[in-house]
N, C-alpha and C positions, 0 to 999 in steps of 0.2 A: 503494498498500500505505499503510493506516495504522499509525501509533505507539500512537496517543491508544485506548484500550479503550471508545468508545462505540457502542453498538447499532446497526449502517447496517439504516435503511432500506426495501426491499429488493422493494416491487411489482414487475409488468411493470408499464415505464417507455413509455409510450405516449406521454405528453408528450412534443408538439415542439419545444419552446420551449430556445435558449441563453440562458447570460448576455451573450452579446455584445462577450465580451470576445476579446481575440488571444489565440496560444498556439503554441508550440512545438512540435513533437514531434523529443526530437535521437535519431538510432538511429546506433547505433556498432557497426560490423566490423572484422573486425581488417584490412581493407585500406581502410576509407573512414569518413567521417561524413556522415551527411545530415538536413539540416535543413529542413524545412516551416513555415513560419509560417501559418495558418489563425485568420481568423475570422467570427462570423455573428450573429446571433439566433436563428435559425433552423435548424434542419438543413436545410430545402430551399433554405436559402439559408446555407448555407457557401461562403467563400469563399478562396481558397487564393493570399493573398497575396506568398510568397516564398520561394525555396527555394534552397538553397546545398549542393553536394557539396564535398568534401575529402579529398585520398588519402592513406592513410594510409601513413609507411614498414611495414615490416619489424619484426615484434621490440616494439612498441608496445602492442599486445593481440590475444592468443594464447587462443586456446580459447573463449572467453568471458572470461578473466582479464584485467585490467590490468596488464600490466608491465612499461610504465615511464608512471608519472605524469603527472608532468612533460611529458612531449612529447605526452603526450595530452592534458593542457591547453593545452597551446599549437597545437596545431592545431584543438582547442573553438574555440579563439578567434580562428582563422586563420580559419573556417567562418563562425563567428557575424558574424565584420568585413564578411565575401561580400554576408551578408542586409542590411546597411544598413538595421536597425531600430530601433527604439528599445521594442520587444517586450521586456520581462524574464521574463514566464512560462513555463515549460517543463517538457515531460512528457516521461521518460527509463524507458527501458525495465533489465531485468535480463533474462539469457536464463533459457530456462526452466528448462537443468541448473543454475543457483546456486537454483533455488526447488524445495519442495513444492507438489505440485496436488494436494486430495483432492476427486473434483469429485461424488463421490456418499454424502458421510456423510449418516447418518439419525436426525434427532431429533424424536423426540416428547415434545412438552407433556406431554402428559397422563400424570399419574402421574409424573412426572419430578419429583425438589427442587434439576434444574439452570433455569438461563435460556438461552437461545440463546447469550447471549455466554459463559457459564461451559462452556457443552459443546465449545464452538469452543477458548476457554482448555484444557482437560481435552486437545485431541486436539493444541494445539499442543505442550504439556507435553512429548508423546510424543517429539518431534519434539527439541526441547534446552528448555534452560529461557527462561520466558516473558520473563525478565530481558533477554536475551541474542537474542530474535526478532522482527521486524515481522510481523504478520500481517491477514490481509483476510479476509473471508465475503459470499458471497452469497446467501438461498435460491432455490434456483431453481427448485420447487413444490411443492405444498402448502399450508394455512390455516394461521394462529398455533395454534389448537387442536386440527391434524390433525398428522399424519404431515409434516415438512418434507424435502427433500432441498437439500442444501447445499454450497453452492460455497464450497473452505476453500485460503485460499494465503499460508504460512509463509517466511520466508528471515530469513537471519541479519542482526542489522541493521548488524554491523560489513559486509556485503554491502550495504543500502540506504543508510549514511550516506556510503560509498565512494562510490556514484552523485553524491548530491547533493551532496559533497563538487566531484568535478568542473566541476561547473553553478555552487556556488557561487566558483570559482575563476576563471573566465568573469564570473563578475560579471550572474549567471543564475539564479530565483530557482524551487528542482524544485518545483510544485505538489504532482506525482504519479510517483512510483516505480509502475510497471505490470511486467504480463510481455509478451515480446515477443509470442510465440505469441497474448496475450491483445490484442495490439496489431491485429496481422494478421487475426484475427477480427473487429473493430471494421470495421476498412477494408471490410473482404467484405463487412460488413453494413450499411454506408454506400451502397456501391455498389450494393448488392441495393434499398433504396430506394428510390433514387432513379433504378435502373431498371425501378420496379413491381414487386419484390417477384416479380420472379421466382423465386428461391428456392419461395415459397410453403413448402408444407409438405413438400415434396422431400427423401430424403438425397443431401445434394451432398457433393464434397469437396474442398476449398481447398489449396492449393499456393502456401505464395512461396519460391522458388527464390532464397538468396538471396546475398553472395557468399563464403559456405564452407561455410553450411546451407542442407538443403532442413526447411522446418516445412511438418508434413501437418496436416489436420483433416478429422476428417466428425463434419458439422453432419446436424442435422436439425428444422424448428423453433425454430431460433436457438439448441440447447442442442448443446453438444460431446460425442459420442458418445468418441471417439475421438483422439485426438495424436499424432502422431513426429515424431522431428527426423535427419537422415540427414545427414554431413559430406559435400555434393557441394552443388555452386554453380557461382559463376562464377569461381573459381578454377580448376576445370579445364579450362572452357573458354578461359580466357588459356592453360594450359598444353599446353592440342591446338595452338592460335593458333603457340606459342613454337617446339614441338618441331619443327611442320610445315613455318616458314620462318627460325626462327631470328635472332628480334628480340626487342627488350625487351618486359618488363614494361609502358611506356607503350605501346611501337608496337603489341601488339598490339591492347591497349585498344581503340588506336585505329583497326586494320584492324575490330575488333568493333563498333563505336560505327559505324562511316562512315569516322569522319574522315580514313580513310585508306585508300587505293584497297586492295581486295581483290585478291588471286590470282585470275585464271579459273578454280584446282580448287580453291577455297576451300570449296564445296562438299561437292563429295567427299575432301576434306581434312581439315574440322574440322568441319562443319555436320552433315553424315547421322550420323557417329559418337555427336557430343554430343549430337544430340535422342536418339537409340536408346538412352543412358546413359541420359537424364531419363523417356524413356517407362518404361525396366526399372523405376527408380526408385519412379514412381509407381504399377505394378502390384504391384511387391512390398509397398509400405504397404498397397494394397486386398488384398491375400491375406493381410495382418499382419492388417487389419482385420475382414473375415470369418473368420478362425478365431479371434477374441473371442467371437463372436456363437453363441448357440442358435440350433434353428431356428428355433422358438418367435418369436423378434425379427429374423429375419432377413428383410434388404429390401434389394434393389440399389442400391449409390449410380445418380441418374440422372441425375449432374451434374457436369464436373470443370472447375472453374474454375485456370486459374494465373496467376504473377503474381512480380515479383523483378527482380531484376538479371541473375539468371545466365537469361531468356528472353528473352536477346540475341539467341539465331541463329535466322533465319526458317522457318517453317514448323513449330511446335514442337507446336501446337494439333494440325495433322494427323497426328501419327507418334506419339504419345499414344491420341489415339485410335482410328488402326489395332494400337495394343499390345494396349487395352483393350475396346477395341470399347464406350465412352461418351464419351457427345457431349461434347466437350474446349472451351475457348474463352479465350484471353489474356485479362484483366480485370485493367487500370488504377483503383485507385478511384481516386487522389488527379482521375484524369484528368474523374471525376465532378462536381467541387466550379468555382462559376463561377468563372472564370480571369482574376486580376486584376495578372499578371504582365505585368511592362513588357518591350517588346522582340521580337525575334521567336520565337515559338512554337516553331521547329523543334528547340531542345534539350531544352525540354520533352518533348514528345513521345519524343523517345529515353531520355530520361532517369522517364518517368513509371512506371514500370515494376518502380524497383528504390526508388522513396519510401514503397511503400507501409507498412511500418512504420512509418516515424516521419507517416506520414502518418495512421495508424490511432492513432497514440499525442498527434497534436494534436487529433484528433477527442475524446478524452476530455477533454479541456478544457472542451469544449465543452457535455459534458452533464452 
């Protein structure tokens, strides 16, 4: 999110070159910090250099708000130290709940006495004083001389500064402050490109089931048609394990990841119920989306892709398909980068699903 009021060039980005620098994506949830370092000179040659995950104690971050700044800085330093990297450039995200997103603003240059920048600033001023806001925009469609569809994002300056201050305290430079839901979209778009543009022009649904929040996006031809968040994720799976077996948070996570032996009745006691809950959440999103569509634009979602730390229970794709009757696939975007990680890849295979947001943030620094 820019703070400078300079007009952004927003032609469709088909160029495949990247800056060649190395960038870290920093994803902060109420229960974990995740960092992913990428490098590369072309999007077809993005390299996954390093990643790290650190568990956060309770009451450091809650509902997207930083509760204990100093504790969070301390754990960010721990996570960064785990990376053992010299990279100092990073991208961080604000939760979608902390920003205002206008996806279909209409700007008609002909006959207007305003520039695009002035038009955007007028819209931002309806949210708050320009002096108190950071904002960014992108032209989604249309030509400079005709009607343009504009995406605008605005956030309170203090929220952006708080995010950059966190990284400053760790000794990292905040190159960009993004929005988490856009980072998810960015990660899936990269995976699609690496997968031969399998999305095509189809209408698809993307679900990132995070630690505490499920992020849903309906996308068509690269454009977000609908977005929704709900309070559901890995936390519910951890609680299910704890209720079933009277174990600690750490033991529950170890059981979920397979580091601790699972009881014979684990599927019946935990997995089946949790996957059914996810399928119901997905179905609810689809129903809400279709309710927003008029008959002329009604078109079925052709495919569902899911990722995130909450995808830790086996068999989730099959259960979502059974609930929605829409082809469903688990897709972990971080797995599509060239793997330059050192050591055993088993750990990464387990962690990859949880890295989607951090991965998408790091990609932002390469394009």
